[in-house]
Each structure stands twice: as C-alpha cells, then as structure tokens.
C-alpha positions in Angstrom: -106.0 9.7 -14.1 -105.5 11.3 -10.7 -107.6 14.5 -11.0 -106.6 15.7 -7.5 -102.9 15.5 -8.4 -103.6 17.6 -11.5 -104.9 20.4 -9.2 -101.7 20.7 -7.2 -100.1 24.1 -7.4 -103.0 25.6 -9.4 -104.5 28.8 -8.1 -108.2 28.4 -7.3 -110.5 31.3 -6.4 -113.9 30.5 -4.9 -116.6 33.1 -4.3 -119.2 32.7 -1.6 -116.7 30.6 0.3 -117.6 31.4 3.8 -120.0 28.4 4.1 -121.9 25.7 2.3 -120.7 24.4 -1.0 -118.2 27.2 -1.3 -116.4 26.1 1.8 -116.5 22.5 0.6 -114.9 23.4 -2.7 -112.2 25.3 -0.9 -111.5 22.2 1.3 -111.3 20.0 -1.8 -108.8 22.3 -3.4 -106.7 22.5 -0.2 -106.6 18.7 0.2 -105.2 18.5 -3.4 -102.4 21.0 -2.8 -103.9 24.0 -4.7 -103.2 27.7 -4.0 -106.6 28.5 -2.5 -108.2 31.9 -2.5 -111.5 32.2 -0.7 -113.7 35.3 -1.1 -116.9 36.4 0.6 -118.4 39.2 2.6 -118.3 37.4 6.0 -114.6 38.0 6.7 -114.7 36.4 10.2 -115.9 33.1 8.7 -113.4 33.3 5.9 -110.6 33.8 8.4 -111.7 30.7 10.4 -111.9 28.7 7.2 -108.5 29.9 6.1 -107.0 28.5 9.3 -108.6 25.1 8.6 -107.4 25.0 5.0 -103.8 25.6 6.0 -104.0 22.3 7.9 -105.4 20.3 4.9 -102.4 20.6 2.6 -103.0 23.8 0.6 -99.9 25.2 -1.0 -101.1 28.6 0.2 -104.3 30.2 1.5 -105.5 33.8 1.0 -108.8 35.2 2.3 -110.1 38.2 0.5 -113.1 40.5 1.3 -115.2 40.1 -1.8 -118.7 41.4 -2.5 -119.4 40.0 -5.9 -122.0 42.7 -6.5 -119.3 45.4 -6.5 -117.0 45.7 -9.4 -114.6 47.8 -7.3 -114.5 45.1 -4.6 -113.8 42.4 -7.3 -111.0 44.3 -8.8 -109.5 44.9 -5.4 -109.7 41.2 -4.6 -108.0 40.2 -7.8 -105.3 42.8 -7.2 -104.7 41.4 -3.7 -104.5 37.8 -5.1 -101.9 38.8 -7.7 -99.9 40.8 -5.2 -99.7 37.8 -2.9 -99.2 34.8 -5.1 -99.7 35.5 -8.8 -102.7 35.0 -11.0 -105.3 32.3 -10.4 -105.9 29.5 -12.8 -109.5 28.6 -11.8 -112.4 30.8 -10.8 -115.4 29.1 -9.1 -118.5 31.4 -9.2 -120.3 29.9 -6.2 -121.7 33.0 -4.4 -125.5 33.0 -4.4 -128.6 33.9 -2.5 -132.1 32.3 -2.5 -134.5 35.0 -3.5 -137.5 33.1 -2.0 -141.1 34.2 -1.7 -144.2 34.7 -3.8 -143.4 36.7 -6.9 -146.6 38.7 -6.7 -145.7 40.0 -3.3 -142.0 40.5 -3.9 -140.5 44.0 -4.0 -138.4 45.2 -6.9 -135.5 45.7 -4.3 -135.7 42.0 -3.3 -135.7 40.9 -6.9 -132.8 43.2 -7.7 -130.8 41.8 -4.7 -131.0 38.3 -6.1 -129.9 39.4 -9.6 -127.1 41.4 -8.0 -125.4 38.4 -6.4 -126.5 35.5 -8.6 -126.2 37.0 -12.0 -124.3 40.3 -12.0 -121.7 38.8 -9.6 -121.0 35.9 -12.0 -120.6 38.4 -14.9 -118.3 40.8 -13.0 -116.1 38.1 -11.6 -115.8 36.2 -14.9 -115.1 39.3 -17.0 -112.5 40.5 -14.5 -110.7 37.2 -14.5 -110.9 36.9 -18.3 -109.5 40.4 -18.9 -106.5 39.6 -16.8 -105.9 36.2 -18.4 -106.1 37.7 -21.9 -103.7 40.5 -21.0 -101.3 37.9 -19.6 -101.8 35.7 -22.7 -102.7 32.7 -20.5 -105.8 30.6 -20.3 -108.0 29.7 -17.3 -111.0 27.8 -16.3 -114.3 29.3 -15.0 -116.7 27.1 -13.2 -120.2 28.5 -12.7 -122.4 27.0 -10.0 -125.8 26.9 -11.6 -128.7 24.7 -10.5 -131.2 22.3 -11.8 -133.7 25.1 -11.2 -132.2 26.8 -14.2 -133.7 24.1 -16.2 -136.9 23.3 -14.2 -139.2 25.4 -12.1 -140.4 25.3 -8.5 -142.8 27.2 -6.4 -141.7 30.5 -4.6 -138.2 30.8 -6.2 -138.8 32.7 -9.4 -135.9 35.2 -9.0 -133.5 32.4 -8.1 -134.5 30.1 -10.9 -134.5 33.0 -13.4 -130.9 33.9 -12.4 -129.7 30.3 -12.6 -131.2 29.9 -16.1 -129.4 33.1 -17.1 -126.1 31.8 -15.7 -126.5 28.7 -17.8 -126.9 30.8 -21.0 -124.1 33.2 -19.9 -121.8 30.2 -19.5 -122.4 29.2 -23.1 -122.0 32.7 -24.5 -118.8 33.4 -22.6 -117.4 30.0 -23.6 -118.0 30.9 -27.3 -116.4 34.3 -27.0 -113.4 33.3 -24.9 -112.4 30.0 -26.4 -109.9 31.8 -28.7 -108.0 33.0 -25.6 -107.8 29.5 -24.0 -110.4 30.5 -21.4 -112.9 27.7 -20.7 -116.3 28.4 -19.1 -118.4 25.5 -17.9 -121.2 25.1 -15.3 -122.3 22.6 -12.7 -126.0 22.2 -12.0 -126.4 20.6 -8.6 -129.6 19.1 -7.5 -130.8 19.1 -3.9 -127.6 18.8 -1.8 -127.9 18.5 2.0 -126.2 21.4 3.8 -126.5 23.1 7.2 -128.8 25.7 5.6 -131.4 23.3 4.4 -131.0 20.4 6.8 -134.0 21.3 8.9 -136.3 21.7 5.9 -135.6 18.2 4.7 -136.7 16.8 8.0 -140.2 18.3 7.5 -143.0 16.5 5.6 -142.6 18.9 2.6 -138.9 18.1 2.5 -139.5 14.4 2.7 -142.0 14.6 -0.1 -139.4 16.4 -2.2 -136.9 13.7 -1.6 -139.4 11.1 -2.9 -139.5 13.0 -6.2 -135.8 12.5 -6.8 -135.3 9.3 -8.9 -132.5 8.1 -6.6 -134.8 8.8 -3.6 -132.2 10.6 -1.6 -130.5 13.9 -1.3 -127.0 14.5 -2.7 -123.9 15.0 -0.6 -121.4 17.8 -1.2 -118.6 15.3 -1.9 -120.6 13.9 -4.8 -119.8 17.1 -6.7 -116.1 16.6 -6.3 -115.5 14.5 -9.4 -117.1 17.1 -11.7 -115.5 20.0 -9.9 -112.0 18.4 -10.2 -112.6 17.5 -13.8 -113.5 21.1 -14.8 -110.8 22.7 -12.6 -108.0 20.7 -14.3 -106.6 20.0 -17.8 -108.5 16.7 -17.8 -111.3 18.8 -19.3 -109.0 20.8 -21.7 -111.4 20.4 -24.6 -114.6 21.1 -22.7 -116.1 24.5 -22.7 -119.8 25.7 -22.7 -120.8 22.5 -21.0 -123.5 22.2 -18.3 -123.2 19.1 -16.1 -126.1 18.1 -13.8 -125.3 16.3 -10.6 -128.8 15.7 -9.3 -129.7 12.0 -8.7 -131.6 12.0 -11.9 -134.0 14.8 -11.0 -133.8 16.6 -14.4 -134.7 13.4 -16.2 -137.7 12.7 -14.0 -141.2 13.0 -15.3 -143.3 16.1 -14.6 
C-alpha cells in the first residue's frame, strides 16, 4: 500500500507550520501531492515555507495567518481556505508552546498562555473543522500532536505535560462524539525528536543523559513520524479513531 499516493489531492491543514515538526509535516504533504494549507502567527516564515512547498510537488499551497488561541482567527483561516480551494480533508493540530519553568514560581499568565495554545487551540481548530465537515455531510481526519509527556512526567514542564495529557483525553472524547459523522480523531505522541530548537540542549551533559534513558539510546528524527502521519491522514486508517500512537524509541515502555 502506497500511503503517499493516497494523500494526493487531499487538503491538509497544519497549524504551527512555520517551523519544526509543523514545517516537516507540510513538506511531507507537499511531496505527496496534497493541497497544503500552512497556518501560524509568523507570516514571514510561512511565506518562505510556502515558496519551498511549491517546488516539492504540492497540488496547491496556501499560507494563512492563524493564531490558534483566537476563535475569530481560526474561522477567518478556514474561510480563506474554502474560498481558495475548497474544504480540507485533514487537520493536523501541531501548534504548541513549551511552558517550561518551576511550577511554584510560574505566574498564572504563563500557565494560561500554555493552555491557550496547547489545549484551547486544539479544541477551537478541531471544533471549527468538525462543524464545517458536518454541515457539508463529509468526513475528515484530525491528527493531534500530543507527546509522551502526556503519559509520563518530567521536571519543569508541568503546564506542558498537563496540556498534552488533556489533548490525549480530548482526542478520545471527540473521536467518540464525531464517529457518527465520519470524522476521525487520532493522536501521535512523539518522543524526543531532534529539531533546531532543542539541538543545542542535546549536546549538553543533561541532554546526553536523557538520550541514555531512551531504550533505543538515540533521539528520533522527524522523518520517523512520517509513516504514522501518512497512515492517519489517509483512508488507510479508515477504521481508526480515538487512537494514540507513540513514536518514541521505546521511551514509554522504559522502567521508572
């Protein structure tokens, strides 16, 4: 089964697409001939990525200014997508922030900022997509990017891990509610993936010690998420909903 071929012509909207895993997911969709919609707040970075995606084989590319913390911005983004090329088939809720720091010293504003993007943003984007799909009497696939920290804990990331645990539970609840409409909701829980943001940390002693705790004794690469991403974005997973798939080098099954 060629999963990439099954993505051809499908509309894929990716939030938080201006860098990191979001940009990678957009590149994968483009290489497989999808109609790619990239959303984020950093419009200049989006425009640069859009230019790249057009050279990779995307059927079409649209960059939309999309603050996932704003319901008005999300509605405007979906309106722009439908005006340009019709409804999307797949929504990838990738936008997220770290929310790092000692919980005891964290301000309510900092805690709220993490919830705004990581949790409320997933809710707003998912419900907007689902309402449109239901009204059009068509199904769709929502892929939430969770984390192994939604299942385990680590120091100094309480708001982040709390939101990711909530995203996992939200995935299951929405999957149950929306299955009758042909809307599937699944989640990917990446482990520690090397990106430009964390590359320097993993060169430190603390970073090297963390790598040693991964059963496979190495970090993941963004492309090692591709198989699961393409599975959930296509009809190859047509009877999957409410699933959480960890891609983590065995980290979740390691001993405490």
